[in-house]
Backbone as JSON, one array per atom type, in Angstrom:
{
  "sequence": "XXXXXXXXXXXXXXXXXXXXXXXXXXXXXXXXXXXXXXXXXXXXXXXXXXXXXXXXXXXXXXXXXXXXXXXXXXXXXXXXXXXXXXXXXXXXXXXXXXXXXXXXXXXXXXXXXXXXXX",
  "N": [[35.91, 18.38, 13.96], [33.19, 20.27, 15.08], [29.85, 19.78, 16.16], [28.32, 21.63, 17.34], [26.54, 24.53, 16.87], [26.32, 24.05, 14.19], [24.22, 23.9, 11.42], [21.59, 21.53, 11.0], [19.95, 19.28, 8.83], [16.62, 18.46, 8.94], [15.09, 15.39, 8.51], [12.33, 15.02, 8.23], [11.41, 17.53, 7.89], [10.49, 18.99, 5.54], [8.04, 17.7, 4.97], [6.6, 18.31, 7.28], [6.4, 21.17, 7.3], [4.99, 21.55, 4.99], [2.58, 20.44, 5.5], [2.08, 17.82, 4.94], [2.7, 15.71, 6.6], [1.51, 12.93, 8.39], [-0.2, 12.54, 11.35], [-0.95, 10.73, 14.39], [-3.46, 11.58, 15.27], [-4.63, 12.18, 12.87], [-5.47, 9.84, 11.73], [-8.09, 7.8, 10.57], [-9.75, 5.16, 11.47], [-11.55, 2.21, 10.47], [-14.67, 1.82, 12.02], [-13.9, 3.21, 14.25], [-14.45, 4.78, 17.35], [-15.28, 7.7, 19.26], [-14.59, 9.34, 22.35], [-15.78, 11.64, 24.69], [-15.21, 13.2, 27.67], [-17.34, 14.3, 30.29], [-16.77, 16.81, 32.47], [-16.55, 17.77, 35.91], [-17.28, 21.03, 37.05], [-17.04, 21.93, 39.53], [-15.29, 21.84, 42.68], [-15.99, 20.36, 44.89], [-18.84, 18.64, 45.48], [-22.21, 17.36, 45.71], [-23.65, 15.07, 43.48], [-26.67, 15.57, 42.17], [-28.33, 14.87, 40.02], [-28.04, 13.47, 36.7], [-28.74, 14.32, 33.54], [-29.15, 12.74, 30.6], [-30.63, 12.81, 28.33], [-30.88, 14.83, 26.23], [-28.3, 14.71, 25.2], [-28.13, 12.12, 24.2], [-29.74, 12.35, 22.0], [-28.3, 13.72, 20.15], [-27.07, 13.74, 16.86], [-25.05, 11.03, 15.89], [-24.15, 10.38, 18.42], [-23.72, 7.57, 20.38], [-23.97, 6.53, 22.95], [-24.27, 7.55, 26.4], [-22.4, 7.31, 29.16], [-22.54, 6.76, 32.64], [-21.46, 6.6, 36.11], [-23.16, 4.7, 37.34], [-23.65, 2.93, 35.3], [-21.43, 1.39, 35.05], [-19.51, -1.57, 35.94], [-19.38, -2.65, 39.38], [-16.9, -1.06, 41.34], [-13.66, -1.52, 42.86], [-12.53, 0.65, 43.95], [-12.97, 3.81, 45.64], [-14.33, 7.11, 46.15], [-12.28, 9.79, 44.94], [-10.85, 8.27, 43.11], [-12.36, 6.8, 41.37], [-13.4, 5.77, 38.06], [-15.53, 7.25, 36.9], [-17.3, 9.81, 38.51], [-19.31, 8.98, 41.29], [-22.12, 9.86, 42.76], [-20.8, 11.92, 44.2], [-18.54, 14.62, 43.64], [-15.05, 15.19, 43.89], [-13.07, 16.87, 43.07], [-12.38, 19.66, 40.91], [-12.83, 19.15, 37.5], [-13.12, 16.44, 37.6], [-14.16, 13.46, 36.04], [-17.56, 12.92, 35.18], [-19.27, 11.79, 33.4], [-19.23, 9.91, 30.31], [-19.23, 10.43, 26.92], [-19.97, 8.6, 24.11], [-19.3, 8.41, 20.72], [-19.67, 8.57, 17.1], [-18.05, 10.39, 15.87], [-15.56, 12.91, 16.52], [-16.6, 15.48, 16.74], [-19.34, 14.98, 17.21], [-19.15, 13.69, 19.69], [-18.16, 15.77, 21.25], [-20.28, 17.66, 21.01], [-22.32, 16.14, 22.16], [-21.37, 15.86, 24.79], [-21.54, 18.5, 25.62], [-24.25, 18.71, 25.8], [-25.04, 17.22, 27.97], [-26.59, 17.4, 31.09], [-25.77, 18.21, 34.28], [-26.74, 18.2, 37.59], [-25.71, 19.75, 40.4], [-25.13, 19.86, 43.96], [-23.59, 22.03, 45.88]],
  "CA": [[34.74, 19.16, 13.57], [32.2, 20.37, 16.13], [28.46, 19.87, 15.69], [27.7, 22.77, 18.01], [26.4, 25.69, 15.99], [26.22, 23.62, 12.8], [22.83, 23.59, 11.07], [21.32, 20.16, 10.56], [18.73, 19.15, 8.03], [15.67, 17.5, 9.51], [14.59, 14.52, 7.45], [10.89, 15.17, 8.06], [11.11, 18.96, 7.89], [9.69, 19.42, 4.39], [6.68, 17.17, 5.13], [5.92, 19.03, 8.36], [6.06, 22.55, 6.94], [4.04, 21.55, 3.87], [1.31, 19.88, 5.96], [1.92, 16.46, 4.42], [2.94, 14.72, 7.65], [0.3, 12.36, 9.01], [-0.05, 12.28, 12.77], [-1.9, 9.75, 14.9], [-4.79, 12.2, 15.31], [-5.15, 12.25, 11.51], [-5.91, 8.52, 11.29], [-9.5, 7.42, 10.69], [-9.82, 3.71, 11.33], [-12.92, 1.72, 10.35], [-15.32, 1.5, 13.28], [-13.33, 3.99, 15.35], [-15.38, 5.6, 18.12], [-14.67, 8.8, 19.99], [-15.14, 9.56, 23.69], [-15.58, 12.96, 25.29], [-15.6, 13.17, 29.07], [-18.03, 15.45, 30.89], [-16.0, 17.07, 33.68], [-17.15, 18.62, 36.93], [-16.72, 22.38, 37.16], [-16.96, 22.21, 40.96], [-14.25, 21.08, 43.37], [-16.61, 19.46, 45.86], [-20.3, 18.77, 45.4], [-23.0, 16.15, 45.55], [-24.32, 14.98, 42.18], [-28.09, 15.34, 42.4], [-28.86, 14.13, 38.86], [-27.36, 13.62, 35.41], [-29.73, 14.15, 32.47], [-28.47, 12.37, 29.35], [-31.64, 12.76, 27.27], [-30.52, 15.69, 25.1], [-27.03, 14.22, 24.63], [-28.4, 10.9, 23.43], [-30.43, 12.69, 20.75], [-27.35, 14.37, 19.23], [-26.68, 12.81, 15.79], [-23.72, 10.45, 16.02], [-23.91, 9.91, 19.79], [-24.19, 6.2, 20.56], [-24.38, 6.33, 24.35], [-23.68, 8.4, 27.43], [-22.16, 6.4, 30.27], [-22.29, 7.35, 33.96], [-20.92, 5.61, 37.06], [-24.14, 3.64, 37.59], [-23.62, 1.99, 34.18], [-20.19, 0.62, 35.11], [-19.48, -2.62, 36.96], [-18.95, -2.16, 40.69], [-15.45, -0.86, 41.41], [-12.99, -1.73, 44.15], [-12.06, 1.95, 44.42], [-14.01, 4.74, 46.05], [-13.89, 8.5, 46.2], [-11.79, 10.46, 43.74], [-10.14, 7.36, 42.21], [-13.31, 6.11, 40.49], [-13.32, 6.24, 36.66], [-16.55, 8.29, 36.79], [-17.8, 10.17, 39.84], [-20.57, 8.35, 41.7], [-22.76, 10.5, 43.9], [-20.09, 13.09, 44.69], [-17.27, 14.97, 42.99], [-14.04, 15.55, 44.88], [-12.16, 17.88, 42.52], [-12.79, 20.25, 39.64], [-12.28, 18.38, 36.39], [-13.38, 15.01, 37.78], [-15.13, 12.97, 35.06], [-18.85, 12.48, 35.7], [-19.93, 11.02, 32.34], [-18.44, 9.72, 29.1], [-20.07, 10.4, 25.72], [-19.39, 7.75, 23.07], [-19.9, 8.86, 19.47], [-19.01, 8.15, 15.86], [-17.09, 11.42, 15.44], [-15.09, 13.79, 17.6], [-17.55, 16.6, 16.85], [-20.55, 14.48, 17.86], [-18.83, 13.45, 21.1], [-18.07, 17.1, 21.88], [-21.64, 18.21, 21.1], [-23.06, 15.34, 23.14], [-20.9, 16.22, 26.13], [-22.09, 19.82, 25.93], [-25.69, 18.57, 26.03], [-25.29, 16.52, 29.24], [-26.91, 18.34, 32.16], [-25.47, 17.67, 35.61], [-27.25, 19.05, 38.66], [-24.86, 19.59, 41.58], [-25.43, 20.6, 45.18], [-22.27, 22.29, 46.51]],
  "C": [[33.71, 19.12, 14.69], [30.8, 20.46, 15.53], [27.73, 21.04, 16.33], [27.71, 23.96, 17.06], [26.3, 25.34, 14.51], [24.77, 23.31, 12.47], [22.69, 22.14, 10.62], [20.0, 20.14, 9.8], [17.85, 18.09, 8.67], [15.07, 16.69, 8.37], [13.11, 14.73, 7.18], [10.47, 16.63, 7.95], [10.2, 19.41, 6.76], [8.23, 18.95, 4.52], [5.91, 17.95, 6.2], [5.5, 20.43, 7.94], [5.07, 22.61, 5.78], [2.67, 20.99, 4.28], [1.08, 18.45, 5.51], [2.11, 15.37, 5.48], [1.62, 14.24, 8.23], [0.62, 12.02, 10.45], [-1.11, 11.28, 13.21], [-3.31, 10.32, 14.91], [-5.43, 12.3, 13.93], [-5.73, 10.92, 11.02], [-7.41, 8.33, 11.54], [-9.58, 5.92, 10.42], [-11.27, 3.27, 11.23], [-13.48, 1.34, 11.72], [-14.8, 2.26, 14.49], [-14.41, 4.83, 16.03], [-14.6, 6.64, 18.9], [-15.36, 8.96, 21.34], [-14.8, 10.98, 24.13], [-16.07, 12.88, 26.72], [-16.34, 14.45, 29.44], [-17.37, 15.64, 32.25], [-16.74, 18.0, 34.63], [-16.48, 19.99, 36.93], [-16.59, 22.8, 38.63], [-15.91, 21.32, 41.62], [-14.81, 20.08, 44.37], [-18.11, 19.68, 45.82], [-20.94, 17.39, 45.33], [-23.65, 16.19, 44.16], [-25.77, 14.63, 42.46], [-28.7, 14.52, 41.26], [-27.98, 14.4, 37.64], [-28.4, 13.31, 34.34], [-29.0, 13.94, 31.15], [-29.39, 12.43, 28.14], [-31.22, 13.57, 26.04], [-29.25, 15.18, 24.42], [-27.26, 13.0, 23.76], [-29.13, 11.18, 22.12], [-29.53, 13.42, 19.76], [-26.96, 13.36, 18.15], [-25.24, 12.33, 15.95], [-23.38, 9.96, 17.42], [-24.53, 8.53, 19.94], [-24.66, 5.94, 21.98], [-23.7, 7.37, 25.23], [-23.61, 7.54, 28.68], [-21.91, 7.2, 31.55], [-21.83, 6.24, 34.9], [-21.86, 4.44, 37.29], [-24.15, 2.58, 36.49], [-22.41, 1.06, 34.23], [-20.3, -0.5, 36.13], [-18.99, -2.03, 38.28], [-17.43, -2.13, 40.77], [-14.92, -1.14, 42.81], [-12.55, -0.4, 44.76], [-13.24, 2.83, 44.8], [-13.45, 6.15, 46.02], [-13.35, 9.01, 44.89], [-11.1, 9.53, 42.74], [-11.07, 6.59, 41.28], [-13.16, 6.63, 39.06], [-14.31, 7.37, 36.37], [-17.12, 8.54, 38.18], [-19.16, 9.53, 40.1], [-21.09, 9.05, 42.94], [-22.12, 11.79, 44.37], [-18.85, 13.33, 43.84], [-16.33, 15.51, 44.06], [-13.05, 16.59, 44.37], [-12.72, 18.42, 41.21], [-12.09, 19.5, 38.52], [-12.47, 16.88, 36.54], [-14.42, 14.55, 36.76], [-16.41, 12.48, 35.73], [-19.63, 11.66, 34.67], [-18.98, 10.91, 31.15], [-19.4, 9.58, 27.92], [-19.33, 9.62, 24.65], [-20.09, 8.08, 21.76], [-19.07, 8.4, 18.27], [-18.03, 9.18, 15.33], [-16.69, 12.25, 16.65], [-16.07, 14.93, 17.82], [-18.83, 16.16, 17.55], [-20.32, 14.23, 19.34], [-18.77, 14.77, 21.86], [-19.46, 17.71, 22.06], [-22.48, 17.46, 22.13], [-22.66, 15.68, 24.56], [-21.45, 17.57, 26.56], [-23.57, 19.75, 26.28], [-26.03, 17.82, 27.33], [-25.52, 17.58, 30.33], [-26.69, 17.66, 33.51], [-25.94, 18.68, 36.65], [-26.43, 18.74, 39.92], [-25.46, 20.33, 42.77], [-24.1, 20.8, 45.91], [-22.27, 22.04, 48.01]]
}
C-alpha cells in the first residue's frame, strides 16, 4: 500500500479550523510585559535626539529604553542592541517600549519621536 496520494486525517485539524487551537501568542501569563521596538526608517543617519515624553504618557507604557539606559556594551556600530548616536541600516532598533499590553507597546512606540540627521 502506498501513502502517496492517500488522504490523511490531521489530528489537530478540527481544532484549527474551528478556532479552538491555542497558540503561544494566545497565552496571557501573570505579570507578562510586552516590548515594541522603535526602528530607524533611515539606512544611515546621526541620531540627534530621542523624545520619549509622549510615549511614557501612553496608558500601559512602563518605560521607554534607549541605548544610554543600557550598561556599556563590548560591541559597537550596527551590532549594538539599540543604536547609540548613529544608525547604520534601515530597521535598526533605536528604542524599546515596555508596556503591560501589546496595544500599549505599539501605541507607545508610535509616540516616540526620533530626530535624525542624514
